[in-house]
C-alpha angles and dihedrals in degrees: 000000000000117000121203105171107133100204112040106011096069127121092248092067093051088045089054093054091043089051090051090054091044091050089051092054092044090056090051091047090049089053092052090050089048090055093050091054089069098043091140091060101073133157118271111250112259127199119206125207117185118233132200118265125222093270091058097254118128118234120245131233124218130234111310093020093257099103135061116229118217127193126227096254107106091205093059120085131201122213132190140166119241115209120187139144121236118205118247114280118259134170092264097038114130125239113256127225135181108237118204117177111241106261127159101286125156089207140348129184140170121221139182103197111275094326103073139012130176124225115277112254124201134190090216097051112040112201121232092243092061094079136244093299107024112211102166146021108249123198116184114214121219111273092230095062119110138151123026113358128190119188134159127237120206122191141162121201131223090206137358107302144129132230128209115198117207129189108219138155119263090251092054090045089054090053090049088052093049092052096048093042093051091050094050093042092050090050092050093044094048095049094044091049091051090047093054091048092049092048090051091049091051093054089046097048104019088223110153091211090072092050090050091050089049088055091050092050091050092051089046091055091049092046093051092043090051094047090050092045093240093117089070090061086077094043096097095158096043094243093137095038092060091068090057115179091350089066091054091049092049090048090054090053091049089053090051091050093051090046093052091047094052090046088051092054095039094051092045092227092154088065101040104023106025094166092054090048091053090050092051092048089050090050090052090053090051091049090050090053091048090052091051091050091049091052091047096049095041114179091001090072095059093099091052098041091053088078103016095064097051089047092051091048092048094049093044091050092052092048093048094048091047091051092049092047090053089049090050090054089053089051095243106179113272092356092133093054092044091050092052095047091044088053089051089049092052091048091047091051090048093052091046091054091045090053088048091058091045094247092127130018117268125239143164092269094048092046095049100021095099091049091054090046090050091054093048093046091048090050092052092048089049092053090047093051091047090049088053089061087080089057090050090047091051090049091048092047089048091051091047091050090047090048091048090048089049092050090048090050091048091048090046091050090047091053089047092050092047091050091048091050093047094048093048091047100046099037094050094078099026123113120241091258091054099045099083098043090049094047095048092048093050092047093052092046093054093040092056089055093063103026113049110226139158095215131011123192130188120190129181122183123192091355106157087341095304139103114219132179124188126181131187119231090037092212089072094058099104095044093045092048092051093049095041101052097071090050100047096095094050092046092049090052091051093049092045087058090050090249112148107180138180119198139167120269116220135183119248110280095010131101100196109097116237096188145005120237127198130183126207123187122237109232096241128152113250138285082036115075137174145166147205113226118199124192126185126184116239131025100294108123122217114264115236088241089058091052089048089054090051090051092048095050090045090052090049092049093050092050091051093046091050091049093047092050091046090050090050090053091046093050090047090053092048095047104034130070107245095219103046103021089233125121115288128233094269094051091047092053091051092046091049092052093049094046095048094047091049092046093048091048096047101031093246108129122217122222125210128208116201108199126190127178112239117239092351092152089062090053091054093045095046102036103021137249093283088061089046092054090049091051092049091052092047094047092047089055094046094047093047092053090061094060132080128247094262093049120096125217132186148152109267095189138308108346093342123107131186129210122196116204111189115206094007121132123217098267093050090047091050090051092051090047091051090049089053092049092052092046092054094044091053096040118118103223109179128199120177090343092307127110115240109210112219135179133176137211117217131199118201126202132166130209113258121226095253095047119100097162124064100224098089093047092047090050091051091049090049092052091047088053089052090050090051092052093045093053096053110294127246091077143100121246125190116213118250123213093265128023133182116252115277114245116243091240101051 
């Protein structure tokens, strides 16, 4: 598994932990060399003979006959006779002491009948003379003793253990003390150093795994301190001592619980094997209950704990090794090393228990082996957890990238939505000539918000019959147009071949690029074509995602332009008479209503001109309907040319036309009508090389002050038109206040 974390997952950190382990072994090797230097100063051979205890049961010796086995009942004592021979006293003869490794004993004492008795030593109450970190029970023998010596040793155990008394010189005892003290100090220092590192990593990463491992290391320190008897150095009020051996057994179970929990987190079973994780958690709860029962029962639980504790340790060891083996198969960082050191730890604990029951002889390595294995296993787990930081960092980076991608997509979608809204809003009321310039401008404005550019150009050629160029910023329009025109043919050929390029822009005579230019095609139907040209100062090329954004916004713009043009055509079809191109009847009715309401509200009357072609039926009958249609188109054009920009003109039906003159009084309306009549009369309307003479009659009516609806005014104009036709046609007639009804056959 490749690790890429730049801060913690570097070789120097693994080297640091490796150096810690190497230093540990060097210290142990130095101690062994130190012992070999004084090979001539060896312990005096001691023979043990078991004696009967007060209850009438004979004490038992361990394997090899050089250790005394004690049961877990604190009210049972073991007694044995120590037989050894001291050399004759000389001036340089050393002082002799009886060395007993510090094991969990409620009391231990040496006695020579009624003549001599040593001080009583206890595991629960270390004496001041035993040193800062007591590692043994020392009994100094009288300096006058020599020859064969027989003394008794009496001891009672807090838990199943064995003691091996040795008679050594004070110098050799000091070396023993140095060895054992260095081992225990190194164990404490290593575990506490790891604990501080894990706590710092927890505050730095907020990963609960480091806090859990810190808890495991703390419990490990307490367990080792309790097993060595150093925990009772801080028990000034005797609170821990009152639990006796039960406290040690409960502490061992708590250590097992913390070990299973850290293995559970390290092997990630909760993620990959949730059922196994639940079983381990349940087992930890059971162990916690057992520890509580042991503390509650105290000495009464000794008979049960003698077999319960080994069973718990065995089952816990199997579960832990299985979990680590499964983690090793999933290639969890350092799982192989942790599995090996955990196996060593289980074996060391087994040998320690075996030595406690006297099955195998005890030694320095057996007594402290599990402590050394605990340190090494903890170091491997620590390295593994630190190595996993890179995984967390990769996950965090992946999440950050995903979040950034999501934010970019959201921002991109927001720009797209804003562009869509702006296009729909501004193109709705735009004329057909304004649609493309507005759309290109809006597209470039929104594109520049998401794609940083120096200059952005949009060009459309032959699009809906128009050529349009838009530049952002607008101030660069002239310069861009001058530089773009010579290149249009080449760019069109590239786009026709589906080649969208970006290339560096250099100044004449220079090779260093001053900008990067990219071209994206507008999705237009041939023969129309278009492009979006992006230019960015510097040498930073456009990311493919940026070009995709330009394509997406261009596609959106083209769709909206097509829809706006189609809507314009649809509106034109719905509002304009198909034959003459003037407004149709429906559009005229709507325009009349709006104009009259506005005139009534603001006191600006509207005038209406009702126009009818004279004798038009005769034209159709004599020259045909095709000629009639031609005459209608020609007259509509002629009549419209006589009106102003604010005036409205349309075909009211058949050969009748209607003109709406907002804000025009009667006299001005009459003048415009007369101008229209003269224009038609003098018009040269040709049909098949023959002039078609045409005239019109026009009725004029003006909105009265109390009128808000157009119907009365239109009716008056219609009656005025009838009056003009009745009095000879080809004339303008202004409506009077009251007219006679118009016959149906006017």
